[in-house]
C-alpha positions as CSV (number, residue, x, y, z in Angstrom):
1,M,57.3,39.7,39.9
2,K,57.3,43.6,40.5
3,L,55.0,44.9,43.3
4,K,54.3,48.2,40.6
5,P,52.8,45.9,37.7
6,V,50.8,43.9,40.2
7,L,49.6,46.5,42.1
8,A,48.7,48.6,39.3
9,G,46.5,45.9,38.0
10,A,44.7,45.1,41.3
11,F,43.7,48.7,42.2
12,A,42.5,49.3,38.6
13,G,40.6,46.4,39.3
14,L,39.5,47.4,42.6
15,M,37.9,51.2,40.6
16,L,36.7,49.6,38.3
17,A,34.9,47.0,40.1
18,S,32.6,46.0,42.9
19,S,33.7,44.5,45.7
20,G,33.0,40.9,44.1
21,A,36.0,42.0,41.9
22,F,38.4,41.1,44.4
23,A,37.6,37.8,46.0
24,Q,38.8,36.7,49.6
25,Q,40.3,33.4,49.3
26,A,39.2,31.9,52.1
27,Q,38.3,27.9,52.5
28,Q,35.1,26.6,53.4
29,A,34.3,24.9,56.5
30,Q,35.7,21.1,55.8
31,D,36.6,17.9,57.6
32,A,40.1,18.2,58.7
33,G,41.7,15.3,57.2
34,P,45.7,14.4,58.6
35,G,47.7,17.7,58.6
36,R,45.0,19.9,57.6
37,P,43.3,22.6,59.7
38,E,39.8,22.6,61.1
39,T,37.8,25.5,59.6
40,K,35.0,27.5,60.0
41,T,34.1,30.8,58.1
42,V,33.2,34.0,60.5
43,G,32.1,36.9,58.5
44,D,35.0,37.9,56.4
45,W,37.6,35.5,58.3
46,T,38.4,32.2,58.6
47,V,39.1,30.5,61.6
48,R,41.8,27.7,61.6
49,C,42.6,25.2,64.1
50,F,45.7,23.3,63.1
51,P,45.8,19.4,64.0
52,V,49.6,20.3,65.7
53,T,50.7,20.1,69.6
54,S,51.4,24.1,69.7
55,P,50.7,26.6,72.7
56,N,48.9,28.7,69.7
57,P,47.0,26.1,67.2
58,C,44.2,28.4,66.0
59,D,44.1,31.4,63.9
60,M,42.1,33.9,62.3
61,F,43.0,34.8,58.7
62,Q,41.9,36.2,55.8
63,E,43.6,36.7,52.2
64,L,43.1,38.8,49.3
65,V,44.0,37.4,45.6
66,D,44.0,39.1,42.4
67,Q,41.3,37.5,40.6
68,N,43.1,37.9,37.3
69,S,46.5,36.8,38.3
70,H,45.8,35.0,41.3
71,Q,48.4,36.7,43.1
72,R,48.1,37.4,47.2
73,I,48.2,40.8,47.3
74,L,47.5,40.6,51.2
75,S,47.1,38.4,53.9
76,L,46.2,38.9,57.4
77,S,46.5,36.1,60.2
78,I,45.6,36.5,64.1
79,A,46.7,34.0,66.6
80,Y,46.1,33.9,70.5
81,A,48.5,32.5,72.9
82,P,46.6,31.3,75.9
83,S,49.8,30.5,77.8
84,A,50.7,34.0,77.3
85,D,47.6,36.0,77.1
86,R,49.0,37.6,73.8
87,N,47.7,37.9,70.1
88,L,50.2,37.4,67.4
89,L,49.6,39.5,63.8
90,I,51.4,38.4,60.7
91,V,50.7,40.7,58.0
92,T,51.8,39.8,54.6
93,V,52.6,41.9,51.5
94,P,54.1,41.7,47.9
95,L,57.8,42.2,47.6
96,D,59.1,45.6,46.3
97,I,58.4,47.7,48.8
98,A,60.1,50.4,50.6
99,I,61.1,48.0,53.8
100,Q,62.3,50.8,55.9
101,K,59.0,52.6,55.7
102,G,56.9,49.5,57.3
103,V,52.8,49.4,57.2
104,T,50.1,50.6,59.3
105,I,46.8,49.3,59.9
106,Q,43.7,51.8,59.0
107,T,40.0,51.7,59.9
108,D,37.2,54.4,59.7
109,S,38.2,54.8,63.1
110,Y,41.8,53.7,63.8
111,K,45.5,53.8,62.8
112,S,48.2,52.1,64.2
113,P,51.1,52.9,64.5
114,I,54.3,52.1,62.1
115,L,54.6,48.4,62.2
116,K,58.2,47.1,60.9
117,Y,58.6,44.2,58.7
118,R,60.7,41.2,59.9
119,M,61.8,39.3,57.1
120,C,61.4,39.2,53.1
121,T,61.2,36.1,50.9
122,R,59.9,35.2,47.7
123,D,56.5,34.7,49.1
124,G,56.5,38.5,50.4
125,C,57.3,40.5,53.2
126,F,55.9,40.2,56.6
127,V,55.5,41.7,59.4
128,Q,55.5,39.5,62.6
129,M,54.6,40.9,65.9
130,I,52.6,40.8,69.1
131,A,49.4,42.9,68.8
132,D,48.2,44.9,72.1
133,T,45.2,44.7,72.9
134,A,44.0,48.2,71.7
135,M,44.9,47.2,68.2
136,I,42.6,43.9,68.5
137,E,39.5,46.1,69.9
138,A,39.9,48.7,67.5
139,L,39.3,46.4,64.9
140,G,36.7,44.7,66.3
141,K,34.8,47.9,66.5
142,S,35.6,49.5,63.3
143,G,34.1,48.3,60.3
144,P,33.4,47.0,57.4
145,E,36.7,47.8,55.8
146,A,40.2,48.4,56.7
147,K,43.4,48.9,54.6
148,V,47.2,48.0,55.1
149,N,49.3,51.0,54.0
150,I,52.4,50.3,52.2
151,V,55.0,52.3,50.4
152,A,56.6,50.6,47.2
153,D,60.0,51.0,46.3
154,G,59.6,54.3,44.2
155,G,58.0,55.7,47.2
156,K,54.2,55.2,45.6
157,N,51.8,54.7,48.9
158,Y,49.2,52.0,48.6
159,G,46.3,50.9,51.0
160,L,45.5,47.3,50.3
161,R,41.8,46.8,51.3
162,F,40.9,43.9,54.0
163,F,37.6,43.3,55.3
164,L,36.2,43.5,58.6
165,K,32.8,41.8,58.7
166,G,32.9,39.4,61.9
167,F,36.1,40.3,62.9
168,A,35.2,40.6,66.8
169,A,33.2,36.8,66.4
170,A,35.7,35.0,64.8
171,H,38.7,36.6,67.1
172,D,36.2,35.5,70.4
173,D,35.9,31.7,68.3
174,M,39.4,31.3,67.6
175,V,40.4,32.4,71.2
176,A,38.1,30.2,72.8
177,Q,39.0,27.0,70.2
178,A,43.1,28.5,71.3
179,R,42.0,28.0,74.8
180,A,40.5,24.2,74.4
181,K,43.4,23.3,72.3
182,A,46.6,24.5,73.2
183,K,49.2,22.6,73.9
184,S,53.0,23.0,75.1
185,P,55.4,20.5,73.0
186,K,56.7,18.0,75.5
187,P,60.1,19.2,76.4
188,E,62.9,16.3,75.1
189,E,63.6,13.8,77.8
190,P,67.9,13.6,78.2
191,A,69.6,10.9,76.4
192,K,69.8,7.6,78.7
193,P,73.2,6.8,78.8
């Protein structure tokens, strides 16, 4: 799948339709079953807590999907690791991007430095990094929209729009749940002879 046709269609849809043309694929709050996360919708974000032993079991998540092709255009996940007092950011974008250019996150009052891709798989290209407090605070104070700026292989720039409604409240909720549920995996005991 090439990025250009997907993005061309996505941006045509953005220009022709209201914000309803792009749906945020957010899970509705549901009872957590075995292996399924507990979810809660806070504004444009879904706060998810996974039933795993982890130092960062919760995240806040947003995924934007093209309604026509049902392909992911962008996803963002911010997790909090209480033991390190750090936020972890994952941004996922489509393939066929200029990897060396990285991405930036931009709001009405904030622009990040260039964020480098960590890897690409068949599912897309990923930025995985520690998000500093200044970024989280800036996103919480900005709004109502932001964008992840990417560069396609051909050199064309795209701004992949995401939404900030409820960002600060979702982050506060996610941090509180992560603090309550975080557990470090127990180290394996050495084998007895």
